[in-house]
TILORO-143300 format. One record per residue (C-alpha): residue in three letters; chain; x, y, z. Coordinates in Angstrom, 3 decimals. Example, Ala and Ser with C-alpha at 12.3 -4.5 7.8 and 13.67 -1.06 7.14 Angstrom:
<'ALA'; 'A'; <12.300; -4.500; 7.800>> <'SER'; 'A'; <13.670; -1.060; 7.140>> 
This chain:
<'UNK'; 'A'; <4.841; 103.097; -96.445>> <'UNK'; 'A'; <8.560; 102.427; -94.888>> <'UNK'; 'A'; <8.511; 104.801; -91.990>> <'UNK'; 'A'; <8.529; 102.862; -88.579>> <'UNK'; 'A'; <6.336; 104.072; -85.325>> <'UNK'; 'A'; <9.486; 105.163; -83.752>> <'UNK'; 'A'; <10.757; 107.544; -86.524>> <'UNK'; 'A'; <7.459; 108.889; -86.556>> <'UNK'; 'A'; <7.624; 109.751; -82.832>> <'UNK'; 'A'; <11.195; 111.321; -83.288>> <'UNK'; 'A'; <9.644; 113.455; -86.008>> <'UNK'; 'A'; <7.129; 114.754; -83.780>> <'UNK'; 'A'; <8.999; 114.997; -80.542>> <'UNK'; 'A'; <12.375; 116.645; -81.526>> <'UNK'; 'A'; <12.932; 118.856; -78.984>> <'UNK'; 'A'; <15.895; 120.655; -80.394>> <'UNK'; 'A'; <13.741; 122.566; -83.102>> <'UNK'; 'A'; <11.911; 125.676; -82.785>> <'UNK'; 'A'; <8.307; 125.970; -82.951>> <'UNK'; 'A'; <8.274; 126.917; -86.318>> <'UNK'; 'A'; <10.021; 123.952; -87.566>> <'UNK'; 'A'; <7.871; 121.828; -85.352>> <'UNK'; 'A'; <4.755; 123.061; -87.014>> <'UNK'; 'A'; <6.439; 122.662; -90.610>> <'UNK'; 'A'; <7.279; 119.214; -89.599>> <'UNK'; 'A'; <3.506; 118.488; -88.618>> <'UNK'; 'A'; <2.196; 119.948; -91.602>> <'UNK'; 'A'; <4.909; 117.865; -93.515>> <'UNK'; 'A'; <3.953; 114.693; -91.876>> <'UNK'; 'A'; <0.440; 115.130; -92.500>> <'UNK'; 'A'; <0.803; 115.814; -96.282>> <'UNK'; 'A'; <3.133; 113.119; -96.984>> <'UNK'; 'A'; <3.155; 110.302; -94.584>> <'UNK'; 'A'; <-0.529; 110.555; -93.614>> <'UNK'; 'A'; <-1.828; 111.175; -96.712>> <'UNK'; 'A'; <0.010; 108.352; -98.459>> <'UNK'; 'A'; <-1.392; 105.940; -95.419>> <'UNK'; 'A'; <-4.986; 107.325; -96.396>> <'UNK'; 'A'; <-4.756; 106.740; -99.748>> <'UNK'; 'A'; <-3.041; 103.371; -99.575>> <'UNK'; 'A'; <-5.619; 101.771; -97.535>> <'UNK'; 'A'; <-8.450; 103.614; -99.272>> <'UNK'; 'A'; <-9.959; 105.198; -96.145>> <'UNK'; 'A'; <-12.930; 107.568; -96.455>> <'UNK'; 'A'; <-12.332; 109.638; -92.967>> <'UNK'; 'A'; <-9.579; 109.880; -90.712>> <'UNK'; 'A'; <-8.665; 111.986; -87.692>> <'UNK'; 'A'; <-4.961; 112.260; -86.378>> <'UNK'; 'A'; <-3.903; 113.711; -83.228>> <'UNK'; 'A'; <-0.354; 113.777; -81.579>> <'UNK'; 'A'; <-1.312; 114.278; -78.075>> <'UNK'; 'A'; <0.548; 117.759; -78.094>> <'UNK'; 'A'; <-2.552; 119.719; -79.592>> <'UNK'; 'A'; <-1.765; 119.167; -83.229>> <'UNK'; 'A'; <-4.545; 117.740; -85.028>> <'UNK'; 'A'; <-5.451; 116.690; -88.686>> <'UNK'; 'A'; <-8.675; 115.477; -90.471>> <'UNK'; 'A'; <-8.641; 113.861; -93.821>> <'UNK'; 'A'; <-11.791; 112.934; -95.981>> <'UNK'; 'A'; <-12.189; 111.685; -99.481>> <'UNK'; 'A'; <-14.177; 113.941; -101.677>> <'UNK'; 'A'; <-16.889; 112.645; -104.255>> <'UNK'; 'A'; <-14.357; 113.318; -107.230>> <'UNK'; 'A'; <-11.561; 110.907; -105.608>> <'UNK'; 'A'; <-9.452; 113.805; -104.158>> <'UNK'; 'A'; <-8.161; 114.046; -100.456>> <'UNK'; 'A'; <-9.379; 117.270; -98.277>> <'UNK'; 'A'; <-7.121; 117.851; -95.590>> <'UNK'; 'A'; <-7.509; 120.055; -92.511>> <'UNK'; 'A'; <-4.917; 120.478; -89.751>> <'UNK'; 'A'; <-3.988; 122.707; -86.951>> <'UNK'; 'A'; <-0.974; 123.107; -84.740>> <'UNK'; 'A'; <-0.419; 124.195; -81.249>> <'UNK'; 'A'; <2.619; 126.334; -80.475>> <'UNK'; 'A'; <3.538; 127.220; -77.002>> <'UNK'; 'A'; <6.079; 129.986; -76.730>> 
């Protein structure tokens, strides 16, 4: 994983985008960066929160798959 902490913070805190784009960025972040980290480090369970109400839970299944649950909070 080559993304720095600062780049990840920029992705999550970009205030120039609409709530719909932010929600897509969170799901994209979870489905790419977080899943890659989870898989690369052979983690069994992981919970991620961004401090703005967005949460994700990942768990390894018995057959080696990755179960992912995530939610986003949008303030209009």
